[in-house]
N, C-alpha and C positions, 0 to 999 in steps of 0.2 A: 197367703196361708189360709187353709180351710178353717172355717169357724167351727168351734167346738159345739157339739150337740148338747143342749141344756135340758134341765128338767122342764116339764110342761105344766103350766098353771094358767087357767083361764084362757087356753088356746095359745099361750106364749111359751117360747123356750128362752132360757136364761143362760148367760155365760159371764165369766169373770175375766177381765183383762188385767194383766200384770206387765208393767213396763217401767223403764228408767233410761236416763242418759246423762252422763257427765258432759256438760257443755256450758260455755259461758252464757249466762242470762243477765243482761244489763239491767233489766227492770223486773225483778221477781214479782212485785206486787201486780204489775200489769198482766203478766202471764197467768198468775193465780186467778185474777178476776176473769180473764178470758176462759180458762179451764172451768171455773166455777159456773160461769154463765152457760157454757156449752153443755156441761154435764147436767145442770139443772133443767135445761130445755129438753134434754133427752131422758129425763127421769132416772138418771144413774145415781147409785149410791156408792160409797167407798171412801178411800183416803188418798189424797194427793199432797205431796210435799214439794214445794218449789223453793229454790235457793239460787244464789249467784252461781253455784257450781252445777246446776242442772235441775232435773225433775225426777220424781219417783212416785209411782201411783199404782193403785189397785182399785178397779171400778167394776161394778156389776150392773147389769140391766138386761133387757130383752136382747136377743141376738141381733135383731134388726137395729135397735138403738145403739148397741155397743159398736156395731160395724159402721154406723153413721159417724160415731165419735172418732173411730180410727181414721176414716176417710178424711174428715175435717182436720184432725190432728196432723196428719201427714202433709197437709198443704203448707205447713210451716217448714221451711227448708231446714231449720235446725233439727227437726224431728222426723224428717222424711225417711231416715234409715233406721229408726228405732225398731228393735225386735219386740213384737207384741206376743206375749204368751197368753194363750186362750185356754180356759178350762170350763167344765160344766158348772153352772150356777144353780142356785135354788130359788132365787128371787128374794131371799131373806138373809143373804150372807153378811150384809151390813145394815145397821139400823138407820143410817143417814148418810149424807154427803158432807165430807170435811175436806176443805182445801186450805192449806196453811203455808205461810212463808216462814222459813227457818234459816238458820245459818248454814246447815248442812242438809243434804237429802238423806243421809244416814248419820245418826248422832254418835260420831266417834270421838270428837274433840281433838282430832289430829290437826296439827298445824299444816299450812300449805307446804312447808319444807318437808314434813314427814310423809305426807301422802296427798298428792294432787293428780288424780287420774286424767285430768285434762292436759297435763304436761308429760307425765310419765306413768305408764301402766304396764303391767305384766303381759306378755304375749298370751293370746287366747288359744286354748285347745278345744277343738270341736268335739261334740258328743261322739262322732264317728271315730275320731282319733283316739279318744279315751277308751272307747269300747275295744279298739284294736290293741291298745296297751294292756288292757285286762286279758284279752285272749292270748297275747304274746308273752304274758307274765313279765312285763317290763319292770325294771327297778324304779319305782316311784312311790310317793306317799301322798295320799289325799288328806288335806287338812280342812276340816269342816269349820267354817267361820260363823256358824249359827250359834244360838244360845243353847246351853246344855239341855234344857227341857225340849227343844226342837229335835236335837240329836237323839233323844231317848226313844222316840217312836219310829225313827227311820234314819239310815245313813248308808254310805257306801261301804263295801267290804273293806275291812282293815283300815278304815279311816281313823285319823287321829283327831281327838276332840280336845282343844286347849282348855275347856272348862270355863268358858266365859258365860256370864249371865246377862251381859249387855255389850254391844259393840265397843263402847268406850273402855271396856276392861281389858282389851287385848294387850296393851302395854304391860299390864300386871301379870299376864300369863305367857308373854313371849319367851321368857326364860325356859319354859317347858318345851319349847320348840327348838332351842339352841342345838341339840344333837342332830337336827335335820338341816343345818345350814348349808351343807355341801350336797344334799340330796336333791333330786328332782321333785319339786312340790307342786301339787295341783290344788289351788284353793277353790272351795265350793261353798255355795249358799243357795237359797231358794231360787232367786231369779237372776243373780249376778251382781246386784248393786253393792252388797256388802263385801263380797269377796274381791271385787275389783279394787276397792279402796284399801282393803286389808292386804291384798297382794302388793300394792304399792308401798304400804307400810313395811312389810317384810323385806322388800328390796332395799328400802332406806336403812333397815337394820342390818344389812349385809348378807342376806340370804342370796345364794349364788344363782340358783336356777328355779325361778318361780313362774308358774303358769296359772291362768284362771280359766275355769270351765265356762265356755261361751254359752250364754243363755241359762246358766245355773242348773240346779238339780231338776227343775221343772221341765226344761227342754230335753234333758237326758232321759227322764222317765217317760216322757211323751214318745220319744223315738225308740226306747228300749224298755218297754214295760216289763217289770219282773226280772230285769237283768242287772246285776252288779249293785244296784241300790236295794238294800234290805229294809223291809217294812213299808211305812207310809210317810208321805210328806206333810209336815206340819204347815198349817196356814194361819195367818193372823185375821181370821174372820169366823163367822158362826159355824163354818164347816169343820174347823179345827184340824182335820186331816183329810188328805185326798190321795188317790193313786190312779193309775192309768190302765189297770187290768194286768193280765199276765199272772203266772204263778209266783206268789211271793211268800216270804217268811215273815211271820209276826215276831219282831224283835223287841217291841216294847214290853216292859214288865211293870206290874203294879208296884207302886212305891211302898205299899204297906205289906203285901203278902208275897210278892214276887211272881205271881201267875202271869202268863202272857196276856197282854191287853194293849189297846191303843186308845182307850177312853180317858180323856183328860177331865180334870176337875180343879176348881179353886178351893183351897182349904176354907171350910165354913167358919172357922174362927175369925171373928171380925177384925182382929189386929194382925192377922197373918196373910191369908189369901195366897199362899204358895200355890203355884201352878204345877200340877204333877199328874201322873197317870194313876188312875184308881179304878180297879175292876168293880163289877156290879156287886160282888159279895162283900166288898169293903165300904159300901155306902149304906146309909141308913134308909129308913122307909121313904123318906122324902127325896132320896137321891143325893144327899149331901155326903161329903167325905172330909175327913180331918187328916192332915198330914202326919200327925203324931198323937200319941196318947196324951201328951201335955196340952196340945190344942183342944183335944176332945174334952179333957177334964176342965179346961178353962171355960168351955161353953156351958158345961153342966153347972 
């Protein structure tokens, strides 16, 4: 796959790598140490989670160094078929490198019986096939498995949002999806890692016809910029949002006044820190925003 053209700084271009795979990892600590050493040697920053169930990572560095990481990563037969998503970097998307060993590569809290993508996973639908479904006006429902604040700035046309604020909350919201049990469902998320496990969970709960978008929203937007996905894609780094060009509609709305916006802020009230969209006019002179009058009053 062709490397993404990154921003230029001091003669370098930067790119961000997004990747995951559900695969048996006998010794997560050993794999984490290897990834940490390789990424450090190549001056990469970002976040990588390793667990017995696989690996999930987002890394940034110069285009040269990130491609060297990919080449070395692929020498491990467990990961030689991993789909790497590349996007333009800034050189400042992450403050540091963090490689952690966790129980899961996505914090769902699901049991092995409820969702184990290494054993049972929903069939994948390619971006090309989903595009054809939209064109043919097929009868299907896109279920967005991201957090509500991610959905706010961008989502597929007519997508259903369960209203979760963390992946582990899906069981609390699955009742909202009950009317869709006999529908054709396509689960989506940023890169695929969340919707793969959540699709397995829906299958466990008796949903009849579940698919997962192969490569996630990132891959779809890259292939079809400005088509079917409205708005911009939320990222968990300093970029906050990204898109791949094309004519697109701004669907994000300021949490405070409702004007079209894609600018995120954390509530400036010290005990709140709600993450929300806040337009320029709803921020103070220092660029701070408060999610409510109550929070603003608490600050004063």
